[in-house]
C-alpha positions as MATLAB code, in Angstrom:
seq = 'XXXXXXXXXXXXXXXXXXXXXXXXXXXXXXXXXXXXXXXXXXXXXXXXXXXXXXXXXXXXXXXXXXXXXXXXXXXXXXXXXXXXXXXXXXXXXXXXXXXXXXXXXXXXXXXXXXXXXXXXXXXXXXXXXXXXXXXXXXXXXXXXXXXXXXXXXXXXXXXXXXXXXXXXXXXXXXXXXXXXXXXXXXXXXXXXXXXXXXXXXXXXXXXXXXXXXXXXXXXXXXXXXXXXXXXXXXXXXXXXXXXXXXXXXXXXXXXXXXXXXXXXXXXXXXXXXXXX';
ca = [
       0.000    0.000    0.000;
       2.889    2.385    0.711;
       4.421    2.879   -2.716;
       3.064    1.351   -5.906;
      -0.528    1.259   -4.699;
      -0.530    5.023   -4.207;
       1.329    5.883   -7.400;
      -1.904    6.990   -9.088;
      -2.480    9.694   -6.481;
      -1.159   12.505   -8.633;
      -3.350   11.454  -11.569;
      -6.631   12.334   -9.921;
      -7.920   15.928   -9.951;
     -11.370   16.410   -8.464;
     -13.665   19.193   -9.623;
     -16.063   20.085   -6.842;
     -19.518   21.491   -7.439;
     -20.770   24.425   -5.412;
     -23.764   22.562   -4.008;
     -23.744   20.537   -0.788;
     -22.400   17.017   -0.913;
     -24.921   14.346   -1.870;
     -25.930   11.739    0.687;
     -26.963    8.339   -0.656;
     -28.402    7.128    2.647;
     -28.250    7.853    6.368;
     -29.119    5.504    9.204;
     -28.819    5.707   12.978;
     -27.708    2.984   15.352;
     -28.959    4.468   18.635;
     -27.086    4.590   21.922;
     -27.876    1.511   23.996;
     -26.546    2.704   27.344;
     -24.893    6.129   27.318;
     -24.740    9.456   25.548;
     -21.775    9.281   23.137;
     -22.473    9.488   19.420;
     -20.065    9.184   16.517;
     -20.639   10.055   12.891;
     -19.220    7.807   10.167;
     -18.902    8.997    6.571;
     -18.505    5.951    4.356;
     -18.623    4.642    0.811;
     -19.519    1.109    1.943;
     -23.088   -0.107    1.476;
     -24.813   -0.126    4.843;
     -26.117   -3.677    4.320;
     -22.523   -4.934    4.287;
     -21.202   -2.596    6.984;
     -24.029   -2.993    9.502;
     -22.639   -6.218   11.056;
     -19.374   -4.391   11.837;
     -21.269   -1.574   13.547;
     -23.416   -4.004   15.515;
     -20.352   -5.938   16.655;
     -18.725   -2.686   17.767;
     -21.811   -1.693   19.731;
     -21.929   -5.070   21.441;
     -18.504   -4.231   22.873;
     -19.265   -0.501   23.283;
     -22.959   -0.149   24.216;
     -22.523    3.479   25.269;
     -21.659    4.619   21.725;
     -24.378    5.470   19.249;
     -23.544    5.708   15.554;
     -24.862    7.755   12.670;
     -23.809    6.186    9.378;
     -23.805    8.386    6.263;
     -23.264    6.628    2.939;
     -21.839    8.633    0.013;
     -19.747    8.191   -3.133;
     -15.966    8.419   -2.822;
     -15.754   11.802   -4.533;
     -18.439   13.159   -2.207;
     -16.162   12.297    0.719;
     -13.748   14.989   -0.442;
     -16.606   17.407   -1.046;
     -17.794   16.951    2.543;
     -14.395   16.955    4.267;
     -12.371   19.408    2.191;
     -14.840   21.831    0.625;
     -17.546   21.972    3.287;
     -15.336   21.238    6.318;
     -18.015   19.051    7.894;
     -17.219   17.159   11.074;
     -17.124   13.357   11.140;
     -15.439   11.014   13.584;
     -14.461    8.366   11.041;
     -14.141    8.356    7.253;
     -14.223    4.982    5.482;
     -13.595    4.733    1.753;
     -12.828    2.257   -0.994;
     -10.839    4.945   -2.859;
      -7.578    4.518   -0.986;
      -5.758    7.050   -3.181;
      -8.202    9.783   -2.181;
      -7.888    8.797    1.462;
      -4.142    9.217    1.101;
      -4.684   12.647   -0.422;
      -6.703   13.656    2.634;
      -3.845   12.546    4.879;
      -1.172   14.239    2.764;
      -3.159   17.475    2.724;
      -3.455   17.531    6.510;
      -7.083   16.469    6.984;
      -6.359   13.217    8.873;
      -5.284   12.758   12.472;
      -2.035   10.876   13.152;
      -2.712    7.941   15.466;
      -0.216    5.961   17.503;
      -1.427    3.489   20.086;
      -2.980    0.137   20.809;
      -5.890    0.735   18.426;
      -3.588    0.650   15.389;
      -0.553   -1.285   16.629;
      -1.772   -4.514   15.026;
      -1.989   -2.945   11.544;
       1.031   -4.046    9.467;
       3.265   -1.393    7.947;
       2.109   -2.118    4.385;
      -1.526   -1.522    5.381;
      -1.130    2.001    6.758;
       0.018    5.385    5.538;
       1.800    7.871    7.793;
      -0.032    6.645   10.892;
      -3.157    8.255    9.455;
      -4.787    5.918    6.901;
      -5.437    2.297    7.887;
      -6.546   -0.593    5.687;
      -8.902   -3.199    7.134;
     -10.026   -5.223    4.092;
      -8.603   -6.590    0.846;
     -11.230   -6.698   -1.933;
     -10.621   -7.782   -5.551;
     -11.976   -6.132   -8.662;
     -14.033   -8.767  -10.465;
     -15.963   -9.296  -13.678;
     -19.585  -10.221  -13.018;
     -21.369  -12.096  -15.799;
     -24.949  -13.088  -16.502;
     -25.049  -16.872  -16.787;
     -28.090  -16.642  -19.057;
     -26.405  -14.167  -21.421;
     -23.416  -16.497  -21.778;
     -25.529  -19.565  -22.462;
     -23.664  -21.608  -25.067;
     -20.462  -19.610  -24.598;
     -17.397  -20.306  -22.489;
     -17.131  -17.962  -19.520;
     -14.086  -15.704  -20.024;
     -11.379  -16.027  -17.383;
      -9.026  -13.297  -18.675;
      -9.444   -9.867  -20.231;
      -8.297  -11.229  -23.573;
     -10.969  -13.944  -23.360;
     -13.583  -11.264  -22.676;
     -12.400   -9.138  -25.597;
     -12.554  -12.122  -27.971;
     -16.055  -13.093  -26.803;
     -17.432   -9.568  -27.148;
     -15.916   -9.104  -30.610;
     -17.327  -12.433  -31.791;
     -20.835  -11.700  -30.490;
     -21.537   -7.955  -30.876;
     -25.283   -8.354  -31.373;
     -25.611  -10.340  -28.153;
     -23.765   -7.752  -26.042;
     -24.669   -4.420  -27.663;
     -25.817   -2.054  -24.906;
     -25.440   -4.798  -22.302;
     -22.084   -3.961  -20.742;
     -21.484   -1.926  -17.613;
     -18.598   -0.419  -15.704;
     -17.864    2.477  -13.341;
     -18.327    6.077  -14.426;
     -14.838    7.318  -13.532;
     -16.070   10.915  -13.547;
     -18.053   10.296  -10.370;
     -16.522    7.168   -8.834;
     -13.140    7.489   -7.162;
     -12.888    3.714   -6.868;
     -13.725    3.295  -10.545;
     -10.997    5.778  -11.418;
      -8.515    3.937   -9.201;
      -9.312    0.590  -10.838;
      -9.075    2.117  -14.330;
      -5.683    3.719  -13.691;
      -4.262    0.498  -12.273;
      -5.604   -1.498  -15.235;
      -4.042    0.940  -17.692;
      -0.681    0.796  -15.912;
      -0.638   -2.997  -15.777;
      -1.666   -4.175  -19.239;
      -2.272   -2.901  -22.757;
      -5.253   -5.250  -22.875;
      -7.173   -2.630  -20.907;
      -7.127   -0.217  -23.850;
      -8.259   -2.911  -26.274;
     -11.055   -3.727  -23.854;
     -11.969   -0.044  -23.596;
     -12.180    0.166  -27.380;
     -14.559   -2.793  -27.490;
     -16.636   -1.389  -24.638;
     -16.994    1.906  -26.491;
     -18.166    0.217  -29.688;
     -20.807   -1.751  -27.768;
     -22.376    1.262  -26.009;
     -21.333    0.427  -22.465;
     -23.497    1.791  -19.648;
     -21.768    3.751  -16.880;
     -22.558    3.290  -13.187;
     -21.803    4.895   -9.855;
     -21.764    1.747   -7.782;
     -20.956   -1.963   -7.745;
     -24.287   -2.867   -6.170;
     -26.250   -1.313   -9.065;
     -24.185   -3.193  -11.633;
     -24.655   -6.492   -9.805;
     -28.406   -6.002   -9.669;
     -28.585   -5.199  -13.394;
     -26.532   -8.282  -14.307;
     -28.837  -10.420  -12.193;
     -31.980   -8.965  -13.783;
     -30.602   -9.326  -17.319;
     -30.441   -5.586  -17.958;
     -26.736   -6.025  -18.700;
     -24.671   -9.136  -19.378;
     -21.238   -8.005  -18.156;
     -20.159   -5.741  -15.309;
     -16.458   -4.923  -15.382;
     -14.331   -4.002  -12.331;
     -17.075   -4.692   -9.819;
     -16.119   -5.168   -6.183;
     -15.869   -8.934   -5.868;
     -16.724   -8.769   -2.176;
     -20.107   -7.209   -2.981;
     -20.863   -9.785   -5.665;
     -19.890  -12.799   -3.548;
     -21.949  -11.481   -0.643;
     -25.063  -11.840   -2.821;
     -25.491  -15.559   -2.266;
     -29.118  -15.136   -3.337;
     -27.887  -14.398   -6.864;
     -25.566  -17.404   -7.188;
     -27.867  -19.019   -9.720;
     -27.911  -16.027  -12.073;
     -24.432  -14.481  -11.919;
     -20.843  -15.678  -12.243;
     -18.054  -13.831  -10.436;
     -14.697  -13.930  -12.237;
     -11.397  -12.794  -10.753;
      -9.345  -12.429  -13.964;
      -6.481  -14.889  -14.271;
      -4.230  -12.459  -16.200;
      -4.181  -10.125  -13.175;
      -6.596   -9.119  -10.449;
      -6.491   -5.643   -8.939;
      -7.026   -5.610   -5.172;
      -8.463   -2.638   -3.319;
      -7.701   -1.988    0.343;
     -10.666   -0.393    2.097;
      -9.308    2.224    4.473;
     -10.359    4.324    7.448;
      -9.085    7.602    8.864;
     -10.011    9.927   11.709;
     -10.387   13.526   10.462;
      -8.489   16.320   12.170;
     -11.786   17.967   13.216;
     -13.409   14.786   14.590;
     -15.623   15.686   17.605;
     -15.159   12.275   19.283;
     -11.887   10.756   18.031;
     -11.395    8.565   21.093;
     -14.759    6.867   20.579;
     -13.989    6.340   16.889;
     -10.852    4.428   17.775;
];
């Protein structure tokens, strides 16, 4: 995480709108026995993050939690542009988290709460990784009926080129203009293999749909709206055990990009001790 994984940091320039940051969802986990409340700003879907919060509250019943879900670019809008106060910021866009730390928006933490984090999973005692999640290709089993499931990017390119009518308008990937994670995955793909640009060319010719979020792509593959979702969070797809009969989750054999989900405590956190 320290060196090559943050090399794309300088590539990303964010243009912020004047309006307030956009909240996707907000949910409260009330105090069970006390009066402390912490606010978490996060890009993780609440359905997947809720068990972590509930486990924390089992051990800390005096701490209530307000969980605000946003896109990764909206994290910077909230923290940098609007200077809003949160106790913990969790994001899948680890390059943007590093930018927050480098620009002085994250608190440096040294102590028992972070001592178990290995050196490669933290940045300047300010950004801490707690998951490893692969970028996957999610396929509709029905759409690939009669075809071999691709296991590499080159396989996918060959299949799409051989069957344009079957896949026209039925591909999806991140909109890198609004998704920091999508931008991170795209930059790492482009740095790793020339196959990415050939794949991009094919995607463009087949009228690929652009998405904000992995969960939306997974749902549309399952429903048949699209046949292929590229660079989806594999953790999200594999968590949908209810969709096992309709989707296939492929971690490409040529190379698989792995994202480290990270957390930081902002400099202006009202309750940093509780967040730790």
